[in-house]
C-alpha positions as CSV (number, residue, x, y, z in Angstrom):
1,M,104.4,111.2,112.7
2,T,108.3,111.1,111.6
3,S,109.8,108.2,111.1
4,A,113.4,105.8,111.9
5,S,115.5,105.0,108.6
6,T,115.7,101.2,108.7
7,K,114.2,98.4,106.9
8,G,112.7,96.2,109.0
9,K,109.6,98.2,109.4
10,R,106.2,98.5,108.0
11,V,104.5,101.3,108.6
12,L,101.6,102.2,106.5
13,A,98.1,100.3,106.3
14,A,96.4,98.7,103.3
15,A,93.2,99.2,102.2
16,A,90.2,97.6,103.7
17,L,91.1,93.7,104.6
18,S,88.4,92.6,102.4
19,S,89.9,93.7,99.2
20,A,93.6,92.9,100.3
21,T,93.5,89.1,98.9
22,A,92.5,90.6,96.1
23,L,95.4,93.3,95.3
24,I,97.9,90.4,95.4
25,L,96.3,88.4,92.6
26,V,94.6,90.9,90.3
27,G,96.3,94.1,89.0
28,C,94.6,97.3,89.4
29,S,92.9,98.4,86.2
30,A,92.6,102.2,85.5
31,G,89.7,104.5,85.5
32,G,87.0,105.3,88.3
33,G,87.3,108.5,90.5
34,G,86.8,111.3,87.4
35,G,90.5,110.7,86.4
36,G,92.3,111.1,82.9
37,S,93.7,114.4,81.4
38,T,92.1,117.6,81.2
39,D,92.6,120.3,78.9
40,D,91.1,123.2,81.6
41,A,92.4,122.8,85.1
42,G,90.1,124.3,87.8
43,S,86.8,126.4,87.0
44,G,88.1,129.9,88.5
45,G,87.6,131.1,91.6
46,T,89.7,131.1,94.8
47,I,88.7,129.5,98.3
48,T,90.7,130.3,101.3
49,I,91.5,127.5,104.3
50,G,93.0,128.1,107.3
51,T,94.9,125.2,109.2
52,T,96.8,125.0,112.5
53,E,98.7,122.1,111.1
54,Q,102.4,123.1,111.0
55,I,104.7,121.8,107.5
56,T,107.8,120.0,108.3
57,A,109.3,119.9,105.0
58,L,108.4,120.0,101.0
59,D,110.6,117.3,100.2
60,P,108.5,113.7,100.5
61,A,112.1,112.3,102.1
62,G,111.9,114.6,104.7
63,S,108.9,114.1,106.5
64,Y,106.5,112.0,107.8
65,D,103.6,114.1,109.2
66,N,100.0,115.0,108.5
67,G,100.7,118.7,107.5
68,S,104.1,118.0,105.2
69,F,101.6,115.0,103.5
70,A,98.3,117.5,103.5
71,V,100.6,119.7,101.0
72,M,102.0,116.4,99.5
73,N,98.5,115.2,98.6
74,Q,98.0,118.6,96.2
75,V,101.1,118.9,94.0
76,Y,102.8,115.6,93.8
77,P,102.0,112.7,91.4
78,F,101.3,109.2,92.7
79,L,101.6,106.0,90.9
80,L,98.5,104.3,92.7
81,N,95.9,106.9,94.8
82,S,92.7,106.4,96.3
83,P,89.5,107.9,94.5
84,Y,87.2,110.5,96.5
85,G,84.9,108.1,99.0
86,S,86.8,105.3,98.5
87,P,90.0,103.9,100.7
88,D,91.0,101.4,97.9
89,V,94.0,102.3,95.7
90,K,93.8,102.4,91.8
91,P,96.0,103.7,89.3
92,D,96.7,107.5,89.4
93,I,99.4,108.7,86.9
94,A,100.0,104.9,86.2
95,E,97.7,103.1,83.5
96,S,98.1,99.7,85.0
97,A,99.9,98.0,88.2
98,E,99.9,94.6,88.8
99,F,101.9,91.7,90.7
100,T,103.6,89.9,87.5
101,A,105.2,87.5,89.7
102,P,104.7,87.1,93.9
103,T,107.8,89.4,94.5
104,E,107.5,91.5,91.1
105,Y,105.1,94.5,91.2
106,T,105.0,96.2,87.4
107,V,103.6,99.5,87.0
108,K,102.9,101.2,83.2
109,L,102.8,104.8,83.3
110,K,100.8,106.9,81.2
111,P,102.3,108.2,77.9
112,G,103.2,111.8,77.7
113,L,103.2,112.4,81.7
114,K,105.5,115.8,82.4
115,F,106.0,118.1,85.5
116,A,104.5,121.9,85.4
117,N,108.3,122.9,84.6
118,G,108.2,121.1,81.3
119,N,110.6,118.3,82.1
120,D,109.2,114.4,81.3
121,L,108.0,112.5,84.2
122,T,109.5,108.7,82.9
123,A,110.1,105.8,84.7
124,S,113.8,107.1,85.1
125,D,111.7,109.6,87.7
126,V,110.3,106.8,89.8
127,K,113.0,104.8,89.8
128,F,115.2,108.0,91.3
129,T,112.0,108.2,93.7
130,F,112.1,105.4,95.2
131,D,116.2,105.1,95.2
132,R,116.6,108.5,97.1
133,Q,114.0,107.4,99.9
134,L,116.7,104.4,100.8
135,A,119.5,106.4,100.0
136,I,118.6,109.4,102.4
137,A,116.8,107.1,104.9
138,D,116.5,110.5,106.9
139,E,114.8,109.6,110.8
140,N,111.8,112.2,110.2
141,G,111.0,110.6,107.1
142,P,108.8,107.6,105.6
143,S,111.4,105.7,104.4
144,S,110.7,102.5,106.9
145,L,107.7,102.1,104.6
146,L,110.3,100.8,102.2
147,Y,111.6,97.7,104.0
148,N,110.1,94.9,101.6
149,L,111.6,96.8,98.9
150,D,114.8,95.1,97.2
151,T,115.2,96.9,94.0
152,T,113.4,99.1,91.3
153,D,114.1,98.9,88.0
154,A,113.2,101.3,84.9
155,V,113.0,99.0,82.6
156,D,111.6,102.0,79.8
157,D,110.3,105.4,79.5
158,T,106.9,104.0,80.9
159,T,107.5,100.6,82.7
160,V,108.7,100.5,86.3
161,V,109.2,97.0,88.2
162,F,109.3,97.2,91.9
163,H,111.4,94.0,93.1
164,L,110.1,92.8,96.7
165,K,111.8,90.5,99.5
166,A,109.0,88.8,100.7
167,A,106.5,87.6,98.7
168,N,102.5,88.1,98.8
169,D,103.0,91.6,100.1
170,Q,99.3,92.8,100.7
171,I,100.3,96.2,101.6
172,F,102.6,97.1,99.3
173,P,100.3,99.1,96.6
174,Q,98.6,101.1,99.4
175,I,102.2,102.0,100.1
176,L,102.7,103.4,97.0
177,S,100.1,106.0,97.7
178,S,101.5,106.9,101.2
179,P,103.8,109.6,102.0
180,V,106.6,107.4,100.6
181,G,104.8,107.5,97.2
182,P,105.0,111.3,95.9
183,I,106.9,111.3,92.7
184,V,109.8,113.4,92.3
185,D,111.8,115.1,89.5
186,E,115.4,113.8,88.8
187,D,116.3,116.9,87.4
188,V,115.4,118.9,90.6
189,F,115.7,116.9,93.9
190,A,119.0,115.8,94.7
191,A,120.0,111.9,94.5
192,D,121.3,111.5,98.3
193,A,120.3,114.6,100.4
194,L,116.9,116.6,101.4
195,T,116.0,119.2,98.6
196,S,115.2,122.6,100.1
197,D,111.6,123.9,100.5
198,D,112.6,126.7,98.3
199,D,114.2,124.7,95.3
200,I,111.0,122.3,95.2
201,V,109.0,125.8,94.5
202,A,111.5,127.5,92.5
203,G,112.1,124.3,90.5
204,N,108.3,124.0,90.1
205,A,108.7,120.3,90.0
206,F,105.2,119.5,90.7
207,A,102.8,116.8,88.8
208,G,99.4,116.8,91.2
209,Q,96.3,118.7,90.5
210,Y,98.0,122.0,91.7
211,T,101.5,123.6,91.4
212,I,102.4,126.0,94.3
213,S,102.9,129.6,93.3
214,S,103.9,131.2,96.4
215,Y,105.1,129.7,99.3
216,D,105.6,131.3,102.4
217,F,106.4,128.6,105.4
218,N,104.0,127.8,107.8
219,N,102.7,131.1,106.9
220,L,100.8,131.0,103.7
221,I,100.7,128.6,100.5
222,Q,99.3,129.4,97.4
223,Y,98.5,126.6,94.8
224,K,97.6,126.9,91.4
225,A,95.5,124.4,89.4
226,N,97.9,122.6,86.9
227,K,96.6,122.1,83.6
228,D,98.7,119.1,82.8
229,Y,97.5,116.7,85.4
230,Q,96.7,113.4,84.2
231,G,95.5,111.6,86.9
232,L,92.8,109.6,88.6
233,L,91.3,112.5,90.4
234,G,90.5,115.1,87.7
235,A,90.5,118.7,87.3
236,P,90.3,120.7,90.2
237,K,87.1,122.3,90.8
238,T,88.8,125.8,92.1
239,D,91.6,127.9,90.1
240,T,93.5,129.0,93.0
241,I,93.6,127.7,96.8
242,N,95.4,130.0,99.5
243,V,96.5,128.1,102.8
244,K,97.0,129.9,105.5
245,Y,98.6,128.6,109.0
246,Y,97.4,129.6,112.4
247,V,99.3,128.9,115.3
248,E,96.5,129.4,117.6
249,A,93.3,127.2,117.3
250,A,91.6,130.5,118.6
251,N,92.5,132.8,115.6
252,L,91.3,130.1,113.0
253,K,87.9,129.7,114.7
254,L,87.4,133.4,114.7
255,D,88.1,133.6,110.8
256,V,86.3,131.3,110.1
257,Q,82.7,132.0,111.5
258,E,83.4,135.7,109.9
259,G,83.7,134.5,106.6
260,N,87.6,135.9,106.7
261,I,88.5,131.8,105.6
262,D,86.3,129.6,103.9
263,V,87.3,126.3,105.4
264,A,89.1,125.4,108.4
265,H,90.8,122.2,108.7
266,R,92.9,120.5,111.7
267,T,92.4,121.3,114.0
268,L,89.2,123.5,116.0
269,S,88.8,122.7,119.7
270,A,86.4,120.5,120.9
271,T,84.5,123.0,122.5
272,D,84.9,125.6,119.4
273,I,83.7,122.5,117.0
274,E,80.4,122.5,119.2
275,D,80.1,126.2,119.4
276,L,80.3,126.1,115.1
277,R,77.8,123.4,115.2
278,G,75.0,126.3,116.3
279,N,76.4,129.0,113.9
280,D,74.5,129.9,110.7
281,N,77.4,131.1,108.8
282,V,79.3,127.9,108.5
283,Q,78.5,124.4,108.1
284,V,80.2,122.0,110.2
285,V,81.2,118.7,108.1
286,D,82.0,115.3,109.6
287,G,83.3,112.4,108.0
288,P,84.8,108.9,109.3
289,G,88.1,109.4,111.2
290,G,90.9,106.9,112.2
291,E,92.5,109.6,114.4
292,I,94.1,108.1,117.4
293,R,96.0,109.7,120.4
294,Y,98.5,107.8,122.9
295,I,101.3,108.2,125.5
296,V,104.7,106.8,124.0
297,F,107.8,105.6,126.5
298,N,110.8,105.9,125.9
299,F,112.5,102.5,127.2
300,N,115.5,104.2,127.9
301,T,115.0,107.2,129.3
302,Q,111.4,106.8,131.6
303,P,112.0,105.9,134.9
304,Y,113.8,103.0,135.5
305,G,114.5,103.0,131.7
306,A,117.8,100.6,130.2
307,T,120.3,103.9,130.6
308,T,118.8,105.4,134.0
309,A,121.5,105.0,137.0
310,E,118.3,102.7,138.7
311,A,117.6,100.7,135.3
312,D,115.1,97.7,136.2
313,P,112.9,96.5,133.4
314,A,110.4,94.8,135.7
315,K,109.9,98.4,137.5
316,A,109.8,100.3,134.4
317,L,106.7,98.0,133.1
318,A,104.9,98.1,136.4
319,V,105.5,101.8,135.7
320,R,104.0,102.1,132.7
321,Q,100.9,99.8,134.0
322,A,100.1,102.1,136.5
323,V,99.5,104.7,134.0
324,A,97.3,102.4,131.9
325,D,95.4,101.9,135.4
326,L,94.7,105.3,135.8
327,I,94.0,106.9,132.8
328,D,90.3,107.5,132.9
329,R,89.4,107.9,129.2
330,D,86.0,108.6,129.5
331,A,86.8,111.6,131.6
332,I,89.2,112.9,128.7
333,S,86.4,112.4,126.3
334,E,83.4,114.0,127.9
335,Q,85.7,116.6,130.0
336,V,88.1,117.9,127.3
337,Y,86.6,116.5,123.7
338,K,83.1,116.7,124.1
339,G,82.6,113.4,122.9
340,T,84.4,114.4,119.3
341,F,87.1,111.8,120.5
342,T,85.9,108.6,122.1
343,P,87.8,106.5,124.5
344,L,90.3,103.8,122.7
345,Y,90.9,100.4,124.6
346,S,93.3,98.7,122.3
347,Y,96.1,100.0,119.6
348,V,93.7,99.5,116.7
349,P,90.5,101.5,116.3
350,A,87.0,100.3,116.8
351,G,85.7,99.3,113.5
352,L,88.6,98.5,111.2
353,S,88.8,94.4,110.9
354,G,90.9,93.2,113.7
355,A,90.1,95.7,116.2
356,T,89.9,94.2,120.0
357,E,90.0,95.9,123.1
358,S,92.6,94.4,124.8
359,L,93.3,97.5,127.1
360,L,90.1,97.1,129.0
361,E,90.2,94.0,131.0
362,M,93.9,93.9,131.5
363,Y,94.3,97.6,133.0
364,G,92.1,99.9,135.2
365,D,89.1,98.6,137.1
366,G,88.3,95.6,133.8
367,S,85.1,97.8,132.3
368,G,87.5,100.7,131.2
369,G,87.7,103.1,134.4
370,P,90.8,103.5,136.2
371,D,91.4,101.7,139.5
372,A,94.1,103.3,141.9
373,D,94.4,100.3,144.3
374,K,95.3,98.3,141.4
375,A,98.2,100.6,140.2
376,K,99.3,100.8,143.8
377,A,99.3,97.3,143.9
378,T,101.5,96.8,140.8
379,L,103.8,99.3,141.9
380,E,104.1,97.8,145.5
381,A,104.9,94.0,144.0
382,A,107.5,95.5,141.6
383,G,109.4,97.2,144.4
384,V,108.9,101.0,143.1
385,A,108.7,103.9,145.4
386,V,106.1,106.3,145.4
387,P,105.3,109.1,144.4
388,V,106.8,108.2,140.7
389,K,108.8,111.0,139.4
390,L,107.4,111.5,135.1
391,N,108.6,113.8,133.1
392,L,105.4,114.2,130.6
393,Q,105.5,116.0,127.2
394,Y,103.1,117.0,124.9
395,V,102.7,120.0,122.1
396,S,99.7,122.4,121.9
397,E,99.7,123.3,118.7
398,R,100.3,120.2,117.0
399,Y,97.6,118.4,118.0
400,G,94.9,121.3,118.6
401,P,94.4,123.8,121.9
402,S,92.4,120.8,124.3
403,S,96.2,119.2,124.5
404,G,96.8,121.4,127.0
405,D,93.3,120.6,129.0
406,E,93.8,117.2,127.7
407,Y,97.4,116.3,129.5
408,A,96.3,119.1,132.3
409,L,94.0,116.2,133.3
410,I,96.2,113.2,132.6
411,K,98.4,114.8,135.3
412,D,95.7,115.3,137.7
413,Q,94.6,111.8,137.3
414,L,97.9,110.4,138.0
415,D,99.2,112.9,140.7
416,S,95.5,112.7,142.8
417,T,96.7,109.3,143.4
418,G,99.9,109.9,145.7
419,L,101.5,107.0,143.0
420,F,103.1,109.7,140.7
421,E,104.3,113.1,140.3
422,V,103.9,114.2,137.5
423,S,106.0,117.2,135.3
424,L,104.6,118.7,132.5
425,Q,106.2,120.3,129.6
426,S,105.4,121.3,126.2
427,T,107.5,121.8,123.3
428,E,107.3,123.8,119.9
429,W,106.4,120.9,117.3
430,V,109.6,121.6,115.0
431,Q,112.0,120.7,117.9
432,Y,109.7,118.3,119.7
433,S,109.9,115.8,116.6
434,K,113.6,116.4,117.0
435,D,114.1,115.7,120.4
436,R,111.5,113.1,120.8
437,V,113.9,111.0,118.5
438,A,116.8,111.7,120.6
439,D,115.7,110.3,123.9
440,K,115.0,113.7,125.4
441,F,111.4,112.8,126.3
442,P,110.8,109.6,129.1
443,A,106.9,110.1,127.9
444,Y,104.7,112.2,125.6
445,Q,102.0,112.6,123.9
446,L,101.6,111.5,120.0
447,G,98.5,111.4,117.6
448,W,98.3,109.3,114.4
449,F,96.2,110.3,111.6
450,P,96.0,107.3,109.5
451,D,97.1,106.8,105.6
452,Y,94.6,104.4,104.9
453,S,91.9,102.2,106.8
454,D,93.8,99.0,107.6
455,A,95.3,97.5,111.1
456,D,98.7,97.6,109.9
457,N,98.7,100.8,109.8
458,Y,98.2,101.0,113.6
459,L,100.8,98.1,114.8
460,T,103.8,98.1,112.5
461,P,104.5,101.8,112.8
462,F,104.9,101.6,116.6
463,F,105.7,97.9,117.3
464,L,108.4,96.4,114.8
465,T,112.2,96.2,116.5
466,E,113.2,99.7,114.4
467,N,110.2,101.8,114.5
468,F,109.4,105.2,113.5
469,L,108.8,106.1,117.3
470,A,112.5,105.3,117.8
471,N,111.3,104.3,121.5
472,H,113.8,100.8,121.9
473,Y,110.6,98.9,122.2
474,D,112.1,95.4,121.2
475,N,109.8,92.0,121.4
476,P,110.6,89.6,118.5
477,V,107.8,87.5,119.1
478,V,105.6,91.0,118.3
479,N,108.2,91.8,115.7
480,D,108.2,88.2,113.7
481,K,104.0,88.3,113.5
482,I,103.6,91.8,112.2
483,L,105.7,91.0,109.4
484,E,103.9,87.7,109.0
485,Q,100.3,89.4,108.6
486,A,101.8,91.9,106.1
487,V,102.1,88.7,103.6
488,T,99.4,86.6,104.8
489,P,96.3,86.6,102.1
490,D,93.9,84.8,104.3
491,V,91.7,87.3,105.4
492,E,90.6,84.9,108.9
493,A,94.0,83.8,109.3
494,R,95.4,87.6,109.3
495,T,92.4,88.7,111.0
496,K,93.5,86.3,113.9
497,L,97.5,87.9,113.8
498,I,96.6,91.0,114.1
499,E,94.2,90.2,117.6
500,E,97.5,88.1,119.0
501,I,99.6,91.1,118.0
502,Q,97.3,93.8,120.2
503,D,97.3,91.1,123.2
504,L,101.1,91.1,123.1
505,V,101.8,94.8,122.9
506,A,99.0,95.3,125.6
507,A,101.1,93.0,127.8
508,D,104.0,95.5,127.1
509,L,103.0,98.6,127.1
510,S,105.5,100.7,124.6
511,T,102.2,103.2,124.5
512,V,98.9,103.7,125.7
513,P,96.2,104.5,123.2
514,Y,93.2,106.6,125.3
515,L,91.5,108.1,122.5
516,Q,90.2,108.0,118.5
517,G,88.2,110.5,117.0
518,A,86.5,111.8,113.7
519,Q,87.5,113.8,110.9
520,V,86.1,117.3,111.1
521,A,85.8,120.4,108.7
522,V,84.6,123.8,108.7
523,V,83.1,125.5,105.9
524,G,81.6,128.7,105.0
525,T,77.8,128.0,103.6
526,D,78.5,128.5,100.1
527,I,81.3,125.4,99.6
528,S,80.8,122.5,98.3
529,G,82.6,119.3,98.2
530,A,84.2,118.6,101.6
531,E,81.8,115.6,102.1
532,E,83.0,114.1,98.9
533,T,87.0,114.7,99.9
534,L,86.8,113.9,103.7
535,D,86.5,110.2,103.5
536,A,88.3,107.1,104.7
537,S,91.3,107.5,102.3
538,F,92.2,110.2,105.4
539,K,93.2,112.9,102.5
540,F,91.6,115.9,102.7
541,R,92.3,116.9,98.5
542,Y,91.6,120.4,98.2
543,A,90.9,120.1,94.5
544,A,87.0,118.9,95.4
545,L,85.9,122.4,96.7
546,S,84.3,124.9,95.2
547,K,82.6,128.0,95.9
548,G,79.2,129.4,95.3
């Protein structure tokens, strides 16, 4: 999840649609989730967590990916956050948060807040945080979430007013709990450039449930409970958390089953998870999920794309349609993921308000299966010569070890018809995240792990004119409808807009979604708390975990 730097985008989702109108009409009240200041941080003990999720950067302005956000959720404070067990947002380090006018959102901070380095945390830091996001606008950062933010004012030490461009913003409270929302220390972070991981750690610029006591980039992080945390989530249950980063998921599986680590969270293969369910030495914990997998097409560099020698929009569309006709979702689900991911036939995953199955009838055999004859007819009608040569990129360590099998199967599904000649290529994630926004990939794999459970989270990142995919997709009708749904308080009217958007983007096929999956953690038999944090907020909070 990287992001282009523009003002015309809305990326993260709101809480459940049923609560959206209430959020715009009344302020959030403090309380809930066991929050409040604590004198004793942590109850002792140490837990070791393993993951294959890589970090891009600790600076909230320079990363928009699950691996980096996993760290941010532990160490940075948020104005609003989701309590355990809920997708809805409540004040975190804020005392109150409410709309004081249709385009004014006022946040009152708790008094006496401090960063772990001893610096006061005031409204000035909050203003600094959001001003620098917009000033830096890093292409791999989340500044695009603030497209509706005009200015931020620090009225006094504890009062912040966000002035919004459009009224009745249904999603802004949730954006404050998103990857663009971590509050940073203006005495440690640069105002107009990214701050290095080493400088952040050395500056001890943290005010979340944990601080970072030791940092070895994408190798090992040690967290210590923050005794000064005054937020919604309360004191951590464990004093010390070690997080070990793995390149190979097979080694992650081996270490958790052998008891060398206590928790494995993101990402084990489906086969490994299935095997571990029968292991008495561990518990496999499942949580609600909205993770999706999809193929992105670059409208400039895909076959017949706008900057190719044979540029032809009609032929380019036919190529995308033929791919959609040929993908066999059931086969990928069962053969590769053993049912841990299920077929997805639209852009908003099943279970969310407004979700449709727009792709089901439009492509393939009309019932969810592939249709080679239909794909062939589509290509012939557009005058596309076959086989179509398609370079398809994927990244194995980012989305788990099954990605290789997943994309080998997709290649076979396309090639076996004689309509495509797919060249599979794989790149390490750090380089991948740079190359994909530099027009180097005609078509490529991405996964999306939701920031909270609302359909908006699956539409605005991808389909606004300036979108985080940076794939040159531009449909003004789609753009306007996405902006409209974000400020439509009536639930029924907003749902209708969301359904219309899915139909429109299904016709354009900027991306082809094909799978959705659940959250899974594998923990030792003496570990508790995973069930509490594997919730619909989709944030894995280490502070919920305890041992023994």
